[in-house]
N, C-alpha and C positions, 0 to 999 in steps of 0.2 A: 360672731358666734355661729353664724350659718342658720339655715332653715331648720326648724324643729322636725324631728322624724320619729316614727315608731317602726318597729321591726318584728317580723315573724320568720321563724325557721321551720320549713317543712322538711321532715326527714322520715326515714323508714325504720327507726329503732325506738325502743322504749327507754325511759330513764326514771329513777325515783324522784318523787316530788321534793324539791328543795329550793331554797332561796339563798343565793350567795352574793356577798358584797365585799369586795376587797378594799375599797377606799370610798370616801364620801361622795366622789363625783363619778364613780364607776357605775355602769348600767346594772340593773337588777336582772337576774336570769331566773326564769320560772319554767322548768321542764314540766310538762303535763302528759301523763301516760295516755289518757283516753283519746285526746285529740292528736297525739303524736306530733306536737308542735311546741316550739319555744316562743315565748313572747319576750321581747327585750325593749325596755323603755329607758331612755337616758334620763336619769335624775328623778324618777318617780316610780312608785310601786303600781303595777298594772292591776286593774280590776278584772274579775272573771266570774262567770256564772254558768251553771249547768241547766240547760233548758231542754226539757222533753227528751232526755237521754243523749242529746248531742251537746258537746261542749263548745260554746262560743266564747272566744277569748278576745276581749276588746280593750283598747287603750287609747289615750289621747295625749298629745304633747302638753307640757305644763302651761305655757302661755301662748296666746295667739298674737296676731299682728295688731298693733294699736294705731288706729287713726282717730276718728271721733267716736268710733264704736269698737268694741272688742270683737275681733274676727277670730273664729275658732281655728285652732291648728289642725294638722292632719290627724286622721283616725284610721285604724285598720283592724280588721277582725278576720278570723278564719273559721270556717265551718266544715267539719268532716262528716260525710254521709256515706257509709260503707267505704268504697274505694275512691270516692270522688272528693275533691277539695274545692272549696270556693272561697276566694279572698274578697272581702268587701272593704272598700277604702274610700276615704275622701282625701284628695290631694293628688300627687303624682306617684304612681307605683314604680318602685325600683326593685331590682333583684341583684343578687351577688352569690358567688359560690362559697364565700366565707363572710363572716360577720364583719371582718376588717376591710372588706371590699376587694377590688373596686366595685362601686355601685353604678348601675346603668339604668336609665329609664326603660321600662317595658313598653315597646312601641305600641301606640294606639290602645293601651289597656283601659278598659272601662269596667266598672263594678256591676255585678260580681265577676271577678276574673278567675278562670279555672286553669291552674298551672298544669302543664303536661309533665307527668312523672318520668323524665328521661335521665335523672341524676339521683344519686343516693340521697343528697340533701341540697336544699336551695334556700337562701335567705330572701325574704321580701320585706320591704319597708315602704311606708308612705311618707312623702315629704311635702311641705308646703311648696306649691309651684311658684315659679317666678311670676311677677306681675306681667300682665299682657303687654305692658309698655316697657318692660325691662330689656327687650331685644330690638335691634334695628332691622332684623330680617323681615321679609314679607310673610305675614301670618295668613294662613288659609282658614276661612270661616265659611260656614253654611248657615244661611238665614232662611227660615221657612215661615210664611205668614200670608194672609190675604192682602198682599201689597196692592194689587190693582184696585180693589174696592176702595181703599183709602187714598190712593192716588187720584181716583175719580172724585172722591169727596173734596179733595183739595184743588180740583181742577188743574192738576199738574200739567204744565206745558201750554196752558191756554192763556193768552194775553188778557189783561184787564178789559180793554175796550172802553166804550162809552159807559157801559153799565157793568162795573166790576162784579164778578161772582163772589158769593160768600164762600171763602176757602176754609172749610172745616178741617181741623187737624187734631182729632182726638187720639188717645192712645188705643192700641189694639194688640191682641195677644199673638205671640209668635214663639219661635224657638231658635236657639243658637247651638251649633255643633262645631267643634274643633277637635284636633287630635286628642283623644282620651277623655273628652268632656262633652256633655250635652245637657242643656237646661232651658227652662222657659224664660222668656223675656217679654217686656212690654215695649212696643215701638210706637213712634208717631212720625208723621211728615213734619219737616221744618223748612224754613226759608221764607224770604220775602220776594225780592225781584226775581230770584231764581225760579220760583214757582211758575212764573209766566213763560219761562224759557226752557224748563227742564221737564219733559214727560216722565223722567225718572228722577224725582226730587231728592234733596238732602234728607237724611233720616237722623233719628236719635233713638236710643234704646236705654232701658234701665233694667237692672237685675236686682232682685230682692236679696236681702242679707242672707237668708237661708240658702238660696240657690247659688250664691257666689262663694260661699264658704268652701275652702279647699279647691278653688278653681283659679285660673290666672286672672279672673276678674275680682278677686277678693278685695282689692283696693280701688275698684273702678265701678261704682254703682250706677253712674250715668255716663253714657258714651255717645258722642256725635259721630256720624258717618258723613264724610264728603264723598258723594257718589259721582259717577261718570256723566250724569245729567242727560245725555242723549248719545246718539250713535254717529256724531260727526257734525261738522259745520260750526258756525258761530251764531250766537243769539243776537238780538237786535241792539243790545248795548255792549257787545264785544265779548261776551262770555264764550270760552272755549268749551264746546259741548262734546267732549270725548274723554276717555279714561286717562290719557296722559296728563290731563290737568290735575288729577288728584295727587300724583307724586310730586308735581311741581309745587303744589300748595303745601304739602308736607315739608318740603325744603324751606318754604317761607317761614313756617313756625320754628323749624330748627335754627334758622338764622336769627330769629327773634330771641331764642334761648341763648345763642352764642353771645349776643349783645347784652345779656344779663337782665332782660325783661322778665317779669312774671309771665309764664307761658304754660299752656296746657301740654301735657305729654302727648306725643303723637307716634303713630306707627303706620306703615304702609300695609295694606291688606289686599288679598285676592278673595273676593266674596262670591260665593255660589248662591244666588238668590232663587228660591222656589216659591212661586205664587200659588196659593191655595184658594183663591177667589173662585166661587162656583161659576162654571162656564155659562150658566143660564142667567147670570146677573150682569155680565160685562162681556162685550165681544172681544176684549183684549185679555181675558182671564186665562189662567192655567199655564203661564209661561215659566221658563227656567233659563237663566243666563249667568255667566261668570264674567266679572269685570274687576278691574283694579279699583281700589278705594283708599280713602284716608280715614283712620279712626283717631279720635282725640278726646281728651277729658272734657266733660261738660264743666262750665264755670263753677257750678256748685261744688264739684269735687276739688277744683283748684282752691276755692275759698276755704273749704274745710281743712285742707292741708296747711293753710296759713293761719288756722284758728279763727277764721272769720266766717262771713256768710255772703252769698251772692245776692245782689239786688235783683228783683224780678223786673219784667218789662215795664210794668206800671210804675214802679218806684223809680226806674231810670228815666222814664218819660216825665216824671214830676220834678226832677232835680232842677233847682234854680240857684243854689248856693253851695255847690259841692266843695269848693275851695281845694281843688286838686293842686298838687304840687306843680308849680310853674316849670321847674326843671324837667320833671317827668313828662309833662305835656309836650315840651319842646323836643325832648328825646324821642318821643313817640312820633312826632311829626317828621323827624329825621328818618325814622324807620319807614314810614309810609313813602317818603321820597325815594329811599333806596329801592323799595319794592315796586315803585311806580303805581301805587295804589291811590285811586281817586274816590273809591266807594266807602268813605268814612266821614265822620264829623267829630271834632274834638273842641272842647272849650274848657277853660279853667273853672267856670261856674257849673258846668255839666248840662247846660241847656242844649237841647236838640242833638244829643249824642246819636251817632249812627255807627253800627258795627263796632261798638265799644262796650265791652262788659264792665260792670262796676262791682268791686268787692268792698264790703265794709269790714275793716279790721277790728280786732278786739278792743282797741282804744278809741274806736269811733271814726277814725280816719277813713276816707274813701279813696280807693285805688282803681284807676282806669286800666283796662287790659285790652289791647288790640285784638280784633277777631275778624275772621272771614276775609280771605285774600283771593277769592276765586275770580274777582274782576281786576286784580292788579296785573299790570303788564308783565311782571315777573312770571305770572302764570299763563296769561293769554298770549303774550308776545305782541300785543297790539297796544302801542303807547297812545294815551289820550292826552294831548297837550291842552293845558287849561289856561294858557296865557294869550296875550295879543299876538296876532300873526306877524307883527313887526319885530318881535323879540327874537334876536339871534337866529334868523332864518337859515344861516349857513351851517348850523349845528345839526347833527342827527337827532331824531325825535327824542330818544332816551336821554341824551345829554341836555338837550334843550329844556325838557320838562324838569329834570332834576335840578338844573341851575335855577330855573324860574322859581320852583318851590322853595329852595334854600334861600334865595334872595328875599322872598316874601316873609319867610320865618325871621330872617335877620332884621328886617325892618320892624317887626312886631315886638321883639324881645330885647331885654337888656343885653349889652355886649358880653357880659360875663356869663350869662345863661347860654348864649349861642356858643361861646368858646368851650364851655364845659361839655355841651352836646357834641361838638366837633371832636373833642379829645376822647370822649367815650367811644366814638366810632373809629377814630384813627388807629387805635391799637388792635382792632379786631379784623382788619381787612384780610390778613393772611389766613386766619382761622375760617373766615367765611368762604374764601376761595378754596381752601382745602376741603371743606364740607361739600361744596358744589362738585369738586372733582371726584369725591368718593361716593357721592349719593347715587342710588339707583334711580336713573332718570333717562328720559329719551334724549338723544344727542342734540337735536335742535333746542330742546328745553335747557340743556346744560349751557349751550352757547349763549342763549338768551339771558340766563341768570348771570353768567360771567360778564356779559355786555352791560347789564345793569350795574354791577359792582364797579366796573371801570367808569361808566358814565357818572355814577354818584360821587366817587372819590375825586374824579376830575372836576366835578362841579363844586365840591367842598373847597378844593384848592383855588378854583377861580373866584369864588365868592369871598374868600378870606384874604385874598391878596391885597 
């Protein structure tokens, strides 16, 4: 049915007040003499009021978008003051020369928008914007906040040492801007081992229901940011500390989705960070930089889309009898082998999980979801072999590690479980390789990912012979 819209026609002539309706699904048309505007609303009668001599005409679409909460649709109003017009709206503002279109987004329009009267008449409408995750293009965002103050509180980039610091990670206020939108957000530092290696740590932000209505974040109340970590080099455990790692990790999540796993939505971003920390509180304060990043759903949003809820860190740590599906656990272990990821822990009972989110479904079942691939060799390009040195020393590191992991899995599970996992992956190789070829990625990273695919599928064939 498309996104709900409301429309306004700004024109320079008068017309008698009337309401016309040709058929049950036709739009109502309400010409108003004082404001010299038409308001057109598909499927509903517009409300209007005269305030202090100026006529404000406002309307809203019938129904919003439904997740776990009702999200309001677009709204639009027009105010005339002498010869000036101001259009206030929520959503994305579009304009057209005729009500039948074609309609085009008004570039970078923010409310209130003042149209330039260069035509006899012009139609304007507001539409619900696409979700921030609806596109695969790189989105430009500007984040403004006292970042450095909270980086310092978390001791970002400082190793634990003999006496680990207390890494505080409270929420703090900031703002987000993107084309046509600006609103306040709450942010916080996140991460575990990355905090010891990344002076620019991973982040997370949330947007209130009121602020995200009519914006591309209408269905994304909590969002994680995978940041560039640092300005180059490697961390002590192999982390790639530069911005190219973020787009590589985005591809890891996309690969996870191709394979049919429950996956957060992801998008590549180019973020302009503005630090507002007072310069008298930190010697590093007051900076501004632009870097590539990865944005993705928080697990709570993923869980809500499935009609469930996400377990918090304390609940995950307390698991002793999760009774995870054995086939799913095996399939996830295959995924980690493909990505060369060693920074995780999985078990059918849920004990000692690491970098694994857990969702409780409506029927009470618990569902594990893989998370955080920034230490996977798919991202870092540095394979970490976990087996004995005598194991197939003639093989390249990626092949060697993939084969070793798959042999370990095969020894632990029922043959039918292993076969089903193998078949799940066997049909997806072409799609994965196509995604790698089409992705926005640095060329060494692309070659590295393709090499992982070859190594993994060669290992599957070798182990199952």
